[in-house]
DOVO-82826 format. One record per atom (N, C-alpha, C): residue number from 0; atom name; y negated, x negated, z negated. Coordinates in steps of 0.02 Angstrom, whole numbers, plus 50000, padded with zeros to 5 digits. Atoms other than C-alpha are relative to their C-alpha. Layout:
BEGIN
[NUM, 'CA', [Y, X, Z]];
...
END
This chain:
BEGIN
[0, 'N', [49948, 49950, 49989]];
[0, 'CA', [49579, 47670, 49866]];
[0, 'C', [49969, 50068, 50015]];
[1, 'N', [50032, 49935, 49988]];
[1, 'CA', [49464, 47822, 49856]];
[1, 'C', [49967, 50002, 50068]];
[2, 'N', [50032, 50004, 49934]];
[2, 'CA', [49372, 47763, 50011]];
[2, 'C', [50052, 50011, 50056]];
[3, 'N', [49946, 49991, 49950]];
[3, 'CA', [49537, 47755, 50107]];
[3, 'C', [50020, 50073, 50005]];
[4, 'N', [49983, 49928, 49999]];
[4, 'CA', [49579, 47933, 50056]];
[4, 'C', [49945, 50040, 50033]];
[5, 'N', [50056, 49964, 49969]];
[5, 'CA', [49406, 47992, 50107]];
[5, 'C', [50000, 49991, 50076]];
[6, 'N', [49998, 50013, 49928]];
[6, 'CA', [49420, 47908, 50278]];
[6, 'C', [50058, 50038, 50032]];
[7, 'N', [49942, 49964, 49973]];
[7, 'CA', [49594, 47984, 50303]];
[7, 'C', [49985, 50075, 50004]];
[8, 'N', [50017, 49929, 49999]];
[8, 'CA', [49528, 48157, 50257]];
[8, 'C', [49952, 50018, 50056]];
[9, 'N', [50048, 49988, 49945]];
[9, 'CA', [49383, 48143, 50379]];
[9, 'C', [50035, 49995, 50067]];
[10, 'N', [49963, 50007, 49937]];
[10, 'CA', [49500, 48083, 50516]];
[10, 'C', [50044, 50061, 50013]];
[11, 'N', [49958, 49941, 49991]];
[11, 'CA', [49618, 48228, 50487]];
[11, 'C', [49959, 50063, 50014]];
[12, 'N', [50043, 49942, 49987]];
[12, 'CA', [49475, 48353, 50486]];
[12, 'C', [49978, 50003, 50072]];
[13, 'N', [50021, 50002, 49930]];
[13, 'CA', [49427, 48297, 50661]];
[13, 'C', [50056, 50014, 50049]];
[14, 'N', [49943, 49990, 49955]];
[14, 'CA', [49601, 48331, 50730]];
[14, 'C', [50003, 50071, 50029]];
[15, 'N', [49997, 49931, 49977]];
[15, 'CA', [49574, 48519, 50753]];
[15, 'C', [49965, 50009, 50066]];
[16, 'N', [50029, 49988, 49934]];
[16, 'CA', [49541, 48578, 50929]];
[16, 'C', [49954, 50061, 49995]];
[17, 'N', [50047, 49944, 50000]];
[17, 'CA', [49389, 48689, 50952]];
[17, 'C', [49998, 50034, 50068]];
[18, 'N', [49998, 49969, 49933]];
[18, 'CA', [49426, 48728, 51134]];
[18, 'C', [50057, 50050, 50004]];
[19, 'N', [49947, 49951, 49990]];
[19, 'CA', [49535, 48868, 51200]];
[19, 'C', [50066, 49966, 50013]];
[20, 'N', [49934, 50027, 49989]];
[20, 'CA', [49721, 48841, 51207]];
[20, 'C', [50022, 50009, 50072]];
[21, 'N', [49973, 49998, 49932]];
[21, 'CA', [49800, 48800, 51374]];
[21, 'C', [50067, 49964, 50000]];
[22, 'N', [49938, 50038, 49996]];
[22, 'CA', [49974, 48745, 51423]];
[22, 'C', [49987, 49930, 50029]];
[23, 'N', [50005, 50068, 49974]];
[23, 'CA', [50000, 48561, 51463]];
[23, 'C', [50002, 50002, 50076]];
[24, 'N', [50001, 50000, 49926]];
[24, 'CA', [49965, 48518, 51646]];
[24, 'C', [50070, 49994, 50028]];
[25, 'N', [49934, 50000, 49968]];
[25, 'CA', [50115, 48553, 51755]];
[25, 'C', [50050, 50045, 49964]];
[26, 'N', [49956, 49956, 50038]];
[26, 'CA', [50193, 48665, 51622]];
[26, 'C', [49974, 50072, 50004]];
[27, 'N', [50019, 49930, 50000]];
[27, 'CA', [50193, 48855, 51615]];
[27, 'C', [50011, 50029, 49930]];
[28, 'N', [49988, 49965, 50062]];
[28, 'CA', [50186, 48975, 51471]];
[28, 'C', [50072, 50024, 49998]];
[29, 'N', [49932, 49973, 50003]];
[29, 'CA', [50354, 49037, 51408]];
[29, 'C', [50005, 50067, 50036]];
[30, 'N', [49991, 49937, 49965]];
[30, 'CA', [50429, 49184, 51499]];
[30, 'C', [49987, 50058, 49953]];
[31, 'N', [50016, 49941, 50040]];
[31, 'CA', [50393, 49360, 51441]];
[31, 'C', [50057, 50015, 49951]];
[32, 'N', [49948, 49982, 50048]];
[32, 'CA', [50486, 49415, 51284]];
[32, 'C', [50041, 50058, 50026]];
[33, 'N', [49955, 49946, 49980]];
[33, 'CA', [50632, 49534, 51302]];
[33, 'C', [49967, 50067, 49989]];
[34, 'N', [50029, 49934, 50004]];
[34, 'CA', [50567, 49708, 51338]];
[34, 'C', [49926, 50003, 50015]];
[35, 'N', [50071, 50000, 49985]];
[35, 'CA', [50388, 49654, 51373]];
[35, 'C', [49990, 50007, 50076]];
[36, 'N', [50014, 49990, 49929]];
[36, 'CA', [50309, 49701, 51539]];
[36, 'C', [49962, 49941, 50030]];
[37, 'N', [50039, 50057, 49974]];
[37, 'CA', [50199, 49545, 51553]];
[37, 'C', [50005, 49942, 49951]];
[38, 'N', [50001, 50059, 50043]];
[38, 'CA', [50190, 49368, 51487]];
[38, 'C', [49935, 50000, 49960]];
[39, 'N', [50062, 50000, 50040]];
[39, 'CA', [50067, 49362, 51341]];
[39, 'C', [49960, 49937, 50010]];
[40, 'N', [50046, 50057, 49995]];
[40, 'CA', [49915, 49249, 51352]];
[40, 'C', [50000, 49963, 49933]];
[41, 'N', [50003, 50036, 50064]];
[41, 'CA', [49889, 49113, 51220]];
[41, 'C', [49960, 50036, 49946]];
[42, 'N', [50040, 49963, 50049]];
[42, 'CA', [49754, 49218, 51137]];
[42, 'C', [50039, 50058, 49970]];
[43, 'N', [49959, 49944, 50025]];
[43, 'CA', [49876, 49364, 51123]];
[43, 'C', [50052, 49976, 49951]];
[44, 'N', [49949, 50027, 50044]];
[44, 'CA', [50005, 49253, 51039]];
[44, 'C', [49970, 49981, 49932]];
[45, 'N', [50032, 50020, 50063]];
[45, 'CA', [49878, 49202, 50906]];
[45, 'C', [49977, 50058, 49958]];
[46, 'N', [50021, 49942, 50038]];
[46, 'CA', [49832, 49379, 50854]];
[46, 'C', [50055, 50020, 49952]];
[47, 'N', [49948, 49979, 50048]];
[47, 'CA', [49923, 49429, 50694]];
[47, 'C', [50020, 50072, 50013]];
[48, 'N', [49973, 49933, 49989]];
[48, 'CA', [50033, 49581, 50710]];
[48, 'C', [49987, 50045, 49940]];
[49, 'N', [50013, 49954, 50056]];
[49, 'CA', [50027, 49735, 50599]];
[49, 'C', [50039, 49982, 49937]];
[50, 'N', [49963, 50020, 50059]];
[50, 'CA', [50160, 49663, 50483]];
[50, 'C', [49966, 49941, 49966]];
[51, 'N', [50034, 50058, 50030]];
[51, 'CA', [50060, 49502, 50458]];
[51, 'C', [49935, 50022, 49966]];
[52, 'N', [50062, 49973, 50028]];
[52, 'CA', [49899, 49599, 50424]];
[52, 'C', [50002, 50075, 49999]];
[53, 'N', [49996, 49926, 50001]];
[53, 'CA', [49935, 49777, 50372]];
[53, 'C', [49932, 50032, 49991]];
[54, 'N', [50062, 49963, 50008]];
[54, 'CA', [49798, 49906, 50379]];
[54, 'C', [49988, 50018, 49927]];
[55, 'N', [50018, 49984, 50069]];
[55, 'CA', [49706, 49949, 50220]];
[55, 'C', [49990, 50075, 49993]];
[56, 'N', [50008, 49929, 50013]];
[56, 'CA', [49712, 50121, 50146]];
[56, 'C', [49946, 50009, 49947]];
[57, 'N', [50054, 49988, 50046]];
[57, 'CA', [49550, 50176, 50064]];
[57, 'C', [50002, 50071, 49972]];
[58, 'N', [49992, 49932, 50025]];
[58, 'CA', [49619, 50344, 50012]];
[58, 'C', [49987, 50000, 49925]];
[59, 'N', [50016, 49994, 50071]];
[59, 'CA', [49543, 50390, 49845]];
[59, 'C', [50047, 50050, 49967]];
[60, 'N', [49961, 49954, 50038]];
[60, 'CA', [49641, 50475, 49711]];
[60, 'C', [49957, 50062, 49987]];
[61, 'N', [50042, 49941, 50004]];
[61, 'CA', [49577, 50653, 49719]];
[61, 'C', [50013, 50041, 49937]];
[62, 'N', [49986, 49964, 50062]];
[62, 'CA', [49666, 50734, 49573]];
[62, 'C', [50057, 49964, 49964]];
[63, 'N', [49951, 50038, 50039]];
[63, 'CA', [49765, 50656, 49433]];
[63, 'C', [50063, 50041, 49992]];
[64, 'N', [49936, 49968, 50010]];
[64, 'CA', [49948, 50694, 49409]];
[64, 'C', [50035, 49966, 49942]];
[65, 'N', [49962, 50028, 50055]];
[65, 'CA', [50058, 50670, 49258]];
[65, 'C', [50058, 49959, 50029]];
[66, 'N', [49943, 50040, 49978]];
[66, 'CA', [50185, 50532, 49277]];
[66, 'C', [50064, 50032, 49974]];
[67, 'N', [49936, 49974, 50023]];
[67, 'CA', [50365, 50585, 49268]];
[67, 'C', [50029, 49952, 49948]];
[68, 'N', [49973, 50041, 50054]];
[68, 'CA', [50464, 50520, 49121]];
[68, 'C', [50044, 49944, 50030]];
[69, 'N', [49962, 50058, 49978]];
[69, 'CA', [50544, 50350, 49141]];
[69, 'C', [50058, 49991, 49952]];
[70, 'N', [49942, 50003, 50043]];
[70, 'CA', [50721, 50351, 49073]];
[70, 'C', [50017, 49929, 49979]];
[71, 'N', [49987, 50069, 50018]];
[71, 'CA', [50723, 50161, 49067]];
[71, 'C', [49946, 49971, 49956]];
[72, 'N', [50054, 50024, 50043]];
[72, 'CA', [50565, 50145, 48962]];
[72, 'C', [50021, 50012, 49927]];
[73, 'N', [49972, 49992, 50067]];
[73, 'CA', [50655, 50119, 48797]];
[73, 'C', [49961, 49955, 49951]];
[74, 'N', [50034, 50042, 50050]];
[74, 'CA', [50580, 50053, 48634]];
[74, 'C', [50041, 49936, 49988]];
[75, 'N', [49963, 50062, 50013]];
[75, 'CA', [50625, 49873, 48589]];
[75, 'C', [50046, 50008, 49940]];
[76, 'N', [49952, 49996, 50056]];
[76, 'CA', [50773, 49847, 48472]];
[76, 'C', [49985, 49949, 49949]];
END
């Protein structure tokens, strides 16, 4: 049973394509999205947008500030 799972895992690992993406022969890429000036290339479609990978802020805290009081931070009853 373990050998069967190992063979299946190796077979699935080989399914990934290492070549560039191209449309199927005779087919074209989808038309340009609404408002776009050109049809994006496959590589452009695979790049994550700013919402998928937001930029990182390395701003250091330069001076400490007192927190304002929290009116909902009540002691337990």
